[in-house]
Each structure stands twice: as structure tokens, then as C-alpha cells.
FINU-224497 format. One line per 5 residues: for each residue x negated, y negated, z negated of C-alpha. Coordinates in steps of 0.25 Angstrom, whole numbers, plus 5000, padded with zeros to 4 digits. Layout:
// residues N
X,Y,Z ~ ...
This chain:
// residues 598
4607,4533,4604 ~ 4619,4542,4605 ~ 4613,4553,4613 ~ 4601,4559,4608 ~ 4592,4552,4600
4589,4567,4599 ~ 4597,4574,4609 ~ 4584,4576,4614 ~ 4577,4587,4608 ~ 4567,4584,4598
4559,4593,4588 ~ 4557,4586,4576 ~ 4543,4584,4570 ~ 4539,4596,4562 ~ 4538,4591,4548
4535,4605,4542 ~ 4544,4601,4530 ~ 4541,4615,4525 ~ 4527,4610,4521 ~ 4530,4609,4506
4520,4606,4496 ~ 4512,4620,4496 ~ 4501,4627,4503 ~ 4502,4627,4518 ~ 4515,4619,4516
4523,4631,4512 ~ 4530,4630,4499 ~ 4533,4645,4499 ~ 4518,4648,4499 ~ 4517,4656,4512
4504,4651,4516 ~ 4497,4662,4522 ~ 4492,4652,4533 ~ 4483,4646,4523 ~ 4477,4659,4518
4463,4656,4525 ~ 4461,4641,4522 ~ 4470,4640,4510 ~ 4473,4626,4516 ~ 4488,4621,4515
4494,4615,4527 ~ 4497,4602,4520 ~ 4492,4592,4531 ~ 4483,4586,4521 ~ 4469,4588,4515
4467,4596,4502 ~ 4464,4589,4489 ~ 4449,4586,4487 ~ 4451,4583,4472 ~ 4450,4593,4460
4461,4603,4460 ~ 4471,4603,4448 ~ 4471,4618,4450 ~ 4461,4629,4446 ~ 4460,4644,4449
4456,4654,4438 ~ 4453,4669,4438 ~ 4455,4678,4426 ~ 4442,4685,4428 ~ 4428,4682,4434
4425,4696,4439 ~ 4434,4707,4446 ~ 4433,4721,4452 ~ 4441,4727,4464 ~ 4455,4728,4460
4455,4719,4448 ~ 4466,4709,4446 ~ 4462,4694,4443 ~ 4472,4684,4438 ~ 4470,4671,4446
4476,4658,4441 ~ 4479,4645,4448 ~ 4482,4633,4439 ~ 4483,4618,4440 ~ 4484,4606,4431
4495,4601,4440 ~ 4506,4609,4447 ~ 4504,4614,4461 ~ 4514,4618,4472 ~ 4506,4628,4481
4494,4637,4481 ~ 4486,4647,4488 ~ 4477,4657,4481 ~ 4466,4667,4487 ~ 4454,4674,4483
4442,4675,4492 ~ 4428,4680,4493 ~ 4420,4669,4485 ~ 4408,4670,4495 ~ 4418,4668,4506
4429,4659,4502 ~ 4434,4656,4516 ~ 4436,4671,4518 ~ 4448,4679,4517 ~ 4456,4681,4504
4452,4692,4495 ~ 4460,4701,4487 ~ 4475,4700,4483 ~ 4484,4694,4473 ~ 4495,4698,4464
4506,4688,4459 ~ 4508,4684,4445 ~ 4521,4676,4447 ~ 4527,4679,4461 ~ 4537,4667,4459
4525,4657,4461 ~ 4515,4664,4469 ~ 4515,4674,4481 ~ 4505,4682,4488 ~ 4500,4679,4502
4494,4688,4513 ~ 4481,4681,4517 ~ 4471,4688,4527 ~ 4480,4700,4528 ~ 4478,4703,4513
4491,4703,4506 ~ 4492,4695,4493 ~ 4478,4689,4496 ~ 4483,4675,4492 ~ 4494,4669,4483
4502,4656,4485 ~ 4514,4649,4479 ~ 4529,4653,4482 ~ 4535,4639,4481 ~ 4531,4624,4479
4534,4625,4464 ~ 4524,4618,4455 ~ 4515,4627,4448 ~ 4503,4625,4438 ~ 4498,4640,4438
4497,4652,4447 ~ 4492,4666,4443 ~ 4490,4678,4452 ~ 4482,4691,4451 ~ 4470,4693,4461
4468,4708,4465 ~ 4453,4710,4468 ~ 4452,4719,4481 ~ 4444,4732,4481 ~ 4433,4725,4491
4433,4711,4484 ~ 4421,4702,4487 ~ 4411,4700,4476 ~ 4416,4687,4472 ~ 4430,4681,4474
4435,4667,4473 ~ 4450,4662,4471 ~ 4455,4650,4479 ~ 4468,4642,4479 ~ 4474,4631,4487
4484,4623,4478 ~ 4494,4613,4482 ~ 4499,4602,4472 ~ 4508,4596,4483 ~ 4508,4594,4498
4495,4586,4500 ~ 4489,4589,4487 ~ 4482,4602,4488 ~ 4468,4609,4485 ~ 4463,4620,4495
4456,4632,4491 ~ 4452,4629,4477 ~ 4441,4638,4472 ~ 4444,4647,4461 ~ 4436,4656,4452
4426,4666,4458 ~ 4427,4681,4453 ~ 4416,4691,4455 ~ 4417,4706,4456 ~ 4411,4713,4444
4396,4715,4444 ~ 4394,4705,4456 ~ 4388,4691,4455 ~ 4398,4679,4457 ~ 4395,4672,4471
4396,4657,4470 ~ 4409,4653,4478 ~ 4408,4646,4491 ~ 4414,4632,4492 ~ 4428,4633,4498
4431,4618,4499 ~ 4419,4612,4505 ~ 4421,4608,4520 ~ 4435,4613,4520 ~ 4441,4599,4522
4429,4591,4525 ~ 4432,4577,4530 ~ 4425,4574,4543 ~ 4425,4559,4538 ~ 4422,4553,4525
4435,4548,4520 ~ 4437,4537,4510 ~ 4451,4534,4505 ~ 4455,4521,4498 ~ 4467,4514,4494
4471,4502,4503 ~ 4471,4489,4495 ~ 4481,4482,4503 ~ 4491,4485,4515 ~ 4487,4484,4529
4490,4472,4538 ~ 4494,4469,4552 ~ 4483,4458,4552 ~ 4473,4461,4563 ~ 4483,4469,4572
4479,4467,4587 ~ 4466,4460,4583 ~ 4457,4470,4576 ~ 4467,4482,4574 ~ 4478,4488,4582
4492,4489,4575 ~ 4506,4495,4576 ~ 4517,4491,4567 ~ 4531,4494,4564 ~ 4539,4485,4564
4532,4476,4574 ~ 4525,4464,4567 ~ 4525,4470,4553 ~ 4513,4469,4544 ~ 4510,4480,4534
4504,4471,4524 ~ 4517,4464,4521 ~ 4528,4473,4527 ~ 4530,4486,4520 ~ 4539,4491,4531
4528,4490,4542 ~ 4522,4502,4549 ~ 4508,4499,4553 ~ 4496,4505,4560 ~ 4483,4499,4564
4470,4503,4569 ~ 4456,4497,4572 ~ 4443,4502,4577 ~ 4430,4500,4570 ~ 4418,4507,4576
4421,4522,4578 ~ 4433,4522,4569 ~ 4447,4517,4569 ~ 4454,4512,4556 ~ 4469,4514,4555
4479,4508,4546 ~ 4493,4514,4544 ~ 4504,4508,4535 ~ 4519,4510,4534 ~ 4531,4512,4524
4533,4527,4522 ~ 4538,4536,4511 ~ 4527,4547,4514 ~ 4518,4544,4526 ~ 4514,4535,4537
4506,4540,4549 ~ 4502,4537,4563 ~ 4497,4546,4575 ~ 4489,4544,4588 ~ 4497,4551,4599
4494,4553,4614 ~ 4509,4551,4617 ~ 4522,4546,4612 ~ 4525,4560,4606 ~ 4522,4565,4592
4513,4577,4592 ~ 4498,4580,4594 ~ 4495,4567,4588 ~ 4483,4562,4579 ~ 4490,4558,4566
4487,4550,4553 ~ 4495,4552,4541 ~ 4496,4543,4528 ~ 4504,4551,4518 ~ 4508,4546,4505
4507,4557,4494 ~ 4511,4551,4481 ~ 4505,4537,4482 ~ 4492,4543,4489 ~ 4491,4542,4504
4484,4554,4512 ~ 4478,4549,4525 ~ 4476,4560,4535 ~ 4474,4563,4550 ~ 4483,4573,4556
4487,4579,4569 ~ 4501,4583,4575 ~ 4503,4595,4584 ~ 4516,4593,4592 ~ 4526,4588,4581
4521,4596,4570 ~ 4517,4591,4556 ~ 4504,4583,4557 ~ 4492,4592,4554 ~ 4482,4584,4545
4468,4585,4549 ~ 4459,4594,4540 ~ 4448,4585,4541 ~ 4448,4570,4538 ~ 4445,4561,4549
4449,4548,4542 ~ 4440,4538,4534 ~ 4442,4525,4526 ~ 4456,4530,4522 ~ 4464,4521,4514
4479,4521,4510 ~ 4489,4513,4502 ~ 4504,4515,4498 ~ 4512,4503,4493 ~ 4527,4499,4494
4530,4512,4502 ~ 4520,4509,4512 ~ 4509,4519,4516 ~ 4496,4513,4521 ~ 4483,4521,4525
4470,4517,4532 ~ 4459,4526,4538 ~ 4448,4526,4549 ~ 4445,4537,4559 ~ 4435,4539,4569
4439,4536,4584 ~ 4435,4550,4588 ~ 4434,4562,4579 ~ 4429,4574,4586 ~ 4430,4584,4575
4445,4582,4574 ~ 4452,4584,4588 ~ 4465,4580,4582 ~ 4460,4566,4580 ~ 4462,4558,4593
4451,4549,4598 ~ 4454,4535,4595 ~ 4448,4530,4608 ~ 4461,4534,4615 ~ 4475,4528,4616
4487,4534,4608 ~ 4501,4531,4604 ~ 4502,4528,4589 ~ 4513,4534,4581 ~ 4517,4528,4567
4525,4537,4558 ~ 4529,4538,4544 ~ 4538,4547,4535 ~ 4539,4554,4521 ~ 4530,4563,4514
4530,4573,4502 ~ 4517,4574,4495 ~ 4510,4569,4507 ~ 4517,4579,4517 ~ 4523,4570,4528
4537,4573,4534 ~ 4542,4570,4548 ~ 4544,4555,4550 ~ 4558,4551,4551 ~ 4556,4539,4559
4550,4539,4573 ~ 4535,4535,4573 ~ 4531,4522,4579 ~ 4524,4524,4592 ~ 4515,4514,4599
4521,4509,4612 ~ 4508,4513,4619 ~ 4495,4522,4617 ~ 4485,4514,4610 ~ 4470,4515,4611
4466,4516,4596 ~ 4452,4510,4598 ~ 4457,4500,4608 ~ 4458,4485,4605 ~ 4467,4480,4594
4482,4480,4597 ~ 4496,4478,4591 ~ 4504,4490,4595 ~ 4519,4492,4597 ~ 4527,4504,4595
4541,4510,4593 ~ 4547,4521,4585 ~ 4557,4525,4596 ~ 4553,4530,4610 ~ 4558,4522,4621
4567,4534,4626 ~ 4574,4534,4613 ~ 4576,4519,4612 ~ 4582,4520,4626 ~ 4591,4532,4621
4596,4524,4610 ~ 4598,4511,4618 ~ 4606,4518,4629 ~ 4615,4525,4619 ~ 4618,4512,4611
4621,4505,4624 ~ 4629,4517,4629 ~ 4638,4518,4617 ~ 4638,4505,4610 ~ 4641,4497,4622
4645,4505,4635 ~ 4653,4516,4628 ~ 4660,4509,4617 ~ 4664,4498,4627 ~ 4669,4508,4637
4678,4515,4627 ~ 4683,4502,4622 ~ 4688,4498,4636 ~ 4695,4511,4639 ~ 4702,4511,4625
4707,4497,4625 ~ 4706,4489,4638 ~ 4714,4498,4648 ~ 4726,4488,4648 ~ 4717,4476,4651
4715,4470,4665 ~ 4726,4478,4671 ~ 4726,4471,4684 ~ 4711,4470,4686 ~ 4701,4481,4691
4686,4483,4691 ~ 4681,4491,4703 ~ 4695,4496,4706 ~ 4698,4501,4692 ~ 4703,4495,4679
4693,4486,4672 ~ 4694,4494,4659 ~ 4692,4507,4666 ~ 4680,4502,4674 ~ 4673,4496,4662
4676,4509,4654 ~ 4671,4518,4665 ~ 4658,4509,4667 ~ 4654,4508,4652 ~ 4657,4523,4649
4649,4527,4661 ~ 4638,4518,4657 ~ 4639,4524,4643 ~ 4637,4538,4648 ~ 4626,4534,4657
4618,4528,4646 ~ 4621,4539,4637 ~ 4616,4549,4647 ~ 4603,4542,4649 ~ 4601,4539,4634
4604,4554,4632 ~ 4592,4558,4640 ~ 4581,4550,4633 ~ 4580,4558,4620 ~ 4579,4571,4628
4567,4564,4636 ~ 4561,4559,4623 ~ 4563,4571,4614 ~ 4563,4583,4623 ~ 4568,4591,4612
4581,4592,4603 ~ 4579,4584,4590 ~ 4583,4593,4578 ~ 4581,4582,4569 ~ 4590,4571,4575
4602,4575,4567 ~ 4616,4573,4574 ~ 4611,4562,4584 ~ 4608,4571,4596 ~ 4620,4579,4594
4629,4567,4594 ~ 4621,4561,4606 ~ 4623,4574,4614 ~ 4638,4574,4611 ~ 4639,4559,4615
4632,4563,4628 ~ 4642,4574,4631 ~ 4654,4566,4628 ~ 4649,4555,4637 ~ 4647,4564,4649
4661,4570,4647 ~ 4668,4556,4648 ~ 4665,4554,4663 ~ 4668,4568,4666 ~ 4682,4567,4659
4685,4554,4666 ~ 4682,4560,4679 ~ 4692,4571,4677 ~ 4703,4562,4672 ~ 4717,4564,4677
4725,4552,4684 ~ 4732,4542,4675 ~ 4746,4548,4677 ~ 4741,4562,4675 ~ 4748,4570,4663
4734,4574,4659 ~ 4729,4560,4658 ~ 4731,4559,4643 ~ 4721,4571,4641 ~ 4710,4564,4649
4713,4551,4641 ~ 4712,4558,4627 ~ 4700,4567,4631 ~ 4692,4555,4637 ~ 4695,4546,4625
4691,4557,4615 ~ 4678,4560,4622 ~ 4675,4545,4624 ~ 4678,4542,4609 ~ 4670,4554,4604
4658,4550,4612 ~ 4658,4536,4607 ~ 4660,4540,4592 ~ 4649,4551,4593 ~ 4640,4541,4600
4641,4531,4588 ~ 4637,4543,4579 ~ 4626,4546,4588 ~ 4621,4532,4588 ~ 4621,4531,4573
4613,4543,4572 ~ 4604,4540,4584 ~ 4599,4527,4578 ~ 4593,4535,4566 ~ 4585,4545,4575
4570,4545,4573 ~ 4567,4541,4588 ~ 4577,4529,4587 ~ 4577,4525,4573 ~ 4583,4512,4572
4582,4503,4560 ~ 4591,4508,4548 ~ 4601,4504,4543 ~ 4604,4492,4551 ~ 4605,4499,4565
4614,4509,4559 ~ 4623,4497,4554 ~ 4623,4491,4568 ~ 4628,4504,4574 ~ 4638,4506,4563
4643,4492,4565 ~ 4644,4495,4580 ~ 4653,4507,4576 ~ 4662,4498,4567 ~ 4663,4487,4577
4668,4497,4588 ~ 4678,4502,4578 ~ 4683,4489,4574 ~ 4685,4483,4588 ~ 4691,4496,4593
4701,4495,4581 ~ 4705,4481,4585 ~ 4707,4485,4599 ~ 4715,4497,4595 ~ 4724,4489,4585
4726,4479,4597 ~ 4730,4491,4606 ~ 4740,4496,4596 ~ 4746,4482,4595 ~ 4742,4479,4581
4734,4468,4586 ~ 4742,4460,4596 ~ 4745,4446,4600 ~ 4755,4438,4592 ~ 4768,4436,4601
4778,4425,4602 ~ 4793,4426,4601 ~ 4797,4436,4611 ~ 4808,4426,4616 ~ 4798,4415,4620
4789,4423,4630 ~ 4794,4431,4642 ~ 4791,4446,4641 ~ 4782,4447,4653 ~ 4773,4436,4647
4772,4443,4634 ~ 4767,4456,4641 ~ 4757,4448,4650 ~ 4753,4440,4638 ~ 4751,4452,4629
4743,4459,4639 ~ 4734,4447,4641 ~ 4732,4445,4626 ~ 4728,4460,4624 ~ 4717,4459,4634
4713,4446,4628 ~ 4712,4453,4615 ~ 4704,4465,4619 ~ 4694,4458,4628 ~ 4688,4450,4617
4688,4462,4608 ~ 4680,4470,4619 ~ 4670,4458,4621 ~ 4668,4459,4606 ~ 4667,4474,4606
4656,4473,4617 ~ 4649,4461,4610 ~ 4648,4468,4597 ~ 4644,4482,4603 ~ 4633,4474,4610
4628,4468,4598 ~ 4627,4481,4590 ~ 4620,4488,4602 ~ 4610,4477,4605 ~ 4606,4477,4590
4603,4492,4591 ~ 4596,4491,4604 ~ 4587,4480,4598 ~ 4584,4489,4586 ~ 4580,4500,4596
4570,4491,4603 ~ 4564,4488,4590 ~ 4560,4502,4585
């Protein structure tokens, strides 16, 4: 995990954090893109209940050039609005006339259909209860004019194209206004929504329904930390059940590959205790686009103990919505969750759970397995842990404290400490280089949201490659420049080891290899402390602070003292080395086991 949980190029999922609670998602009111439909891009359906806001006009008749005061007021505060006047006989046509502002602090003019000032919108997301503007009748006004307004109370609570008063030119008969809302958002299926009486259960998984759960073996009926998705076929429809602990939303997607993007998505978002259940579609890595027409039936939901649950049915094939995948095919299943504000979802901070294989949705019942981390990223993390928790740490220990040992013995023609040091460090560099490549293969883009980890990983990789190059140009042992090599080689090696530790600490919190928190962080911190303590013991021994208790100098010959001291030093250091390797192995294996479980 040192190099690169994201030295690998990634473009983070677009969250559109600027979509704040206003028309078209812009709290500054610059919503010209909504001029024609007056529909906010809030990835949700407009409210079908009675609006708390009303439109009124100061007169019922007008003449060309007249100025009419129009008031938008509400029983509750609203955060955004868009107001227009249109031909009452053609309410889907272009805006008519222009407006003059009464209070520029809370309203602003927009240019719709190339007519300057033909619409009015908010200037911020400040809460208001009343807006007043002046409508200027154009010289060639239609016989009857009707005012319309879209009002946003908060992100997922909004009313579109509310019909206001109809005013007529003087001397002309008022034309009854056409309906402006009929068939604007007609559901393609009759949707019934209900509260679920009890949580879902894993009973029946593999027998009459297919299930995927995380962690493995959990049951959503008793375990509030269980993420659960099940589906079962009945005739020409499929029933889905989705459950999971989340602050804002749980979701799943049908994907044709193991990459997010261009997927058939289903969202269950908690909005103040009410769960909105929507079908959506992702294009690339952009924010999911909620379907304008409902394709879900038998919708039910439940929120309890921090767990969001929703249930719905959908037809196996929906020809009128090309973004809905046919359920007669096989897809990877993605389970994700995250936070939401007023029903507006944010990017998930944890990697989605992805099924191990594509699944035929209408196939026989099955119990599915999955992982929240791709195999490449698991391999990346495993190689980096082995490289720096075992090979690298032991190799530097040998060079720092074991040069005096086994002076008369060689291994392949070189001193034992040198061959062990060179072999382990070569292995560390090799494993680091291989592991370094995997994130590049997986991500293919630099990750701007991975924090310091990719930079630390790249630094470790460069320092690791520098070491064999430095060693290849080392001067002879008796050279006057040997000390320069010694300190440079020592400094680069220790810097690489320290930065590798920091990189591992940041790497285990990356989204693509998010190990359980906080205990895995504790394990890695314990590894660091363990290394410091044992190296401190060896350093104290090297400085003579820890030494063998000697007898009276007159009782033992001098040569025996020297020989005995050297033998005792080796006997002291070797058990410390064994303890060092054993402890590091335990820490490393613990983290490797955590990687296999995610």
C-alpha cells in the first residue's frame, strides 16, 4: 500500500456539490437552462400535493405598456423560484413580456427565449415568504396572459410551473387557461407507496430469492450493520429489497462491467424521515440522472435505527425507457451508500460492494458473493505490506546492527549480513515496483481525491529505485569518499522506510482499499511502535548501554574476554532479530487477512 492506492490516476465521481437547494441546482439563481420547461434539475420528481405558494396579480385586465404587480407568496419559506408570463392559450410556448425588479437583493432578471428580463429568479438560497415583481406588458401582447412559477422549498421538495392568475387585454374575452401540469410527469406505471411493517430477512436466500450481503452471513432482520440486496422473479416483474445502515441513502446499480458509469441505478434516499425511491441512470461518472417517469410499482420503505430499507417491483423489460436494462440479461451488481442533504445524494466515501461475477437477474435463486475492493488494489496493498513490513524493515535492520556478526562465515562469497541485506532490499524494490503498477492499470487516471497517499507512494518508489543505483556506484571500502556513500545510502534508505510507513497509514483509508477502522490503523501503529522499540534496544546494545555483566578482570584472560564478548553480542542480537521478524510477521499477516475479507 505504499505506492499508490492512487498514484494511479483517477477522476473522482462527480458529485455536483454545487447543486444546492434551488432551481436547477444553482443557489445563485442563474437558471436560464430551465427557461423552457421550468423544471429544476434536482434529480427527483416534482411534488404532487397542493403547493403552499400562490401567485396573484394586481389587476385582471391590462393594455400594452401597462405595469402589473405580481406577487409570489407562501405559507412556508421557500429557497428558490422561477417566474414567467406566457400566452394563456399556449402555456408551453415562449415567455411573454418582461419584468422590472422591486427588490434586487432577493430577485434578478433572466433572459429567456432571447428576451431580456422575461423571467425572474432568486439571487441566493435565503429563505423567503414573499416576492414582488412588476410585469411590463409588451406592445404586441396576446389577448390573455397567465403567470407561472416554479417554487423550491428545499432540494427534493418543489412544485413545477404552478399556474397563476390569467389577465386579459381590455375589451377582450378571457380564454380559459390550458392545463399546464397534465401529462408533464405522467407515471408509466401505477405506483403505490407504503410503509414497510418490519425489516427484511435473509430467510429464503438461495431458495426463492437471490441475495448479496455484507458482511457475509449477516441478516438484516437482526443486524443493523448489514447491507442487503435481494431480488426474486414473479411473472413479468422482479421484486427488489434493499437495506443498509446509512446517513443519507442506499443504492444499487446494474452494470455491464466492473466499472462505475453507464449503469441502471436505483436510489433510496432519506429526506427527513421520508424515503424517496427512484430509478436513475449514470452517464460516465456523473451524478445519477433520475428518470422523469416512474417505472417502479409496489414501492415500500422503512427507516429505523439508522437503517434505510426500500422495496419495489419493476417490469423485466421496459421498452419506453431505454435507460432501464432488460432483466433477462446478466449484470454486475453494485451496492453503495452515502450521505444526503434534503434527499440530494453525495458521493459515497466507501467503495461499492461489487458482485464477484455477472448475475442473471431472472435466473435461478442464488447466494452471491462480492468485494468492496478490486483484486488489483488488494494485490497492490498486499505487495506493499510484504515489501515494507517484512522485506524492507528486516533488510535495513541487518545493515544497521548485524555487520559484526559471523565474521568468519560467508554466503555465496559475501558476508552473511550483506547478502541478507542485499537480497531483502532487492525483494522490497521488486515488490514495490510490481505493486506500483497495479493502481495505474486499475485507475488509469490520477486521483485528485486520494489526499497525500499517491504522492507519498510515488516518493517511496523513487527512493527505492535510487538505492540500488547508489549501491552500484559505491566506492571501495578503503576509499576516502566511502563515508559520503555510507551516509547518503543510509539517509535515502531510512527516508524511504519512514515515508513508506506514512504511505501505508494513509493507504489503508483509501476508498478502493478501505480496511476496517479503527483496529487496522491500530495494528499498523503497533507495527511502527514495535519497530522503534526493538531498534532502540539494538541501538542501546550497540552503544554499550546494554552489555553482558563481566567478572573480575584478573580472573579471565584478556583473549577469552574478547572472544566471549563477541559471542555474547551475537547471541543477544540474534534473538532480537527473530523477535523482530516474528512480530512484524504477525502484524503483516493480520493486515493481509483484513485485505482478503473486504
